[in-house]
C-alpha positions as CSV (number, residue, x, y, z in Angstrom):
1,X,0.2,-5.6,-2.4
2,X,0.3,-8.7,-4.6
3,X,-1.0,-12.0,-3.2
4,X,1.9,-14.0,-1.8
5,X,3.9,-10.9,-0.7
6,X,4.2,-9.4,2.8
7,X,2.2,-6.4,1.6
8,X,-0.9,-8.4,0.7
9,X,-3.5,-7.3,3.2
10,X,-6.1,-9.9,2.4
11,X,-3.9,-13.0,2.8
12,X,-3.3,-12.4,6.5
13,X,-7.1,-12.4,7.0
14,X,-7.1,-8.9,8.3
15,X,-8.6,-7.0,5.4
16,X,-10.9,-9.2,3.5
17,X,-12.2,-6.2,1.6
18,X,-8.9,-6.1,-0.2
19,X,-9.1,-9.5,-1.8
20,X,-8.5,-8.2,-5.4
21,X,-6.5,-5.5,-6.9
22,X,-9.7,-3.5,-7.8
23,X,-11.2,-3.8,-4.3
24,X,-7.8,-2.9,-2.7
25,X,-7.5,0.2,-4.8
26,X,-11.1,1.2,-4.1
27,X,-10.7,0.6,-0.3
28,X,-7.4,2.4,-0.1
29,X,-8.8,5.3,-2.1
30,X,-11.8,5.5,0.2
31,X,-9.5,5.6,3.2
32,X,-7.6,8.5,1.6
33,X,-4.4,6.6,1.0
34,X,-4.5,6.9,-2.8
35,X,-4.8,10.4,-4.3
36,X,-2.7,10.6,-7.5
37,X,0.7,12.0,-7.0
38,X,-0.2,13.0,-3.5
39,X,-0.9,9.5,-2.4
40,X,-0.4,9.0,1.4
41,X,0.4,5.3,0.8
42,X,3.8,6.3,-0.7
43,X,4.6,9.2,1.7
44,X,6.8,8.1,4.6
45,X,5.1,10.7,6.9
46,X,1.6,9.4,6.2
47,X,1.9,5.8,5.0
48,X,0.4,2.9,6.9
49,X,3.0,0.5,5.5
50,X,5.8,-0.7,7.9
51,X,8.5,-0.3,5.3
52,X,7.6,3.4,5.1
53,X,7.2,3.9,8.9
54,X,3.6,2.8,9.4
55,X,2.1,0.0,11.3
56,X,0.7,-2.3,8.6
57,X,1.1,-5.2,8.4
58,X,1.6,-5.9,12.1
59,X,5.1,-7.1,12.7
60,X,5.9,-6.3,9.1
61,X,9.4,-5.5,7.7
62,X,10.8,-2.1,8.6
63,X,12.6,-1.9,5.3
64,X,11.9,-3.0,1.7
65,X,13.9,-0.8,-0.7
66,X,12.3,-2.3,-3.8
67,X,8.8,-1.9,-2.6
68,X,9.5,1.7,-1.5
69,X,11.0,2.5,-4.9
70,X,8.1,0.8,-6.8
71,X,5.4,2.5,-4.7
72,X,7.0,6.0,-5.0
73,X,7.4,5.5,-8.8
74,X,3.7,4.4,-9.1
75,X,2.5,7.5,-7.1
76,X,4.8,9.8,-9.1
77,X,3.1,8.5,-12.2
78,X,-0.3,9.3,-10.9
79,X,-1.2,6.3,-8.8
80,X,-3.4,4.9,-11.5
81,X,-5.5,1.8,-10.9
82,X,-3.3,-0.5,-13.0
């Protein structure tokens, strides 16, 4: 979700409420995508991210092995705001 990456939701102008790491975490938590080890963001059956089968970002990549591994490891560690 870092600025300058395809996963940055604010850069595209779509989700201005996700302009910082803190606001992104808060927004995604409020939407139910972040919930510790059960975080939907890292679950291919629930994620909105294109590289996990979702629809965000529009026309985003359908694969990104490193992002998937990093996201799953983050969720497995508790999906902390770090």
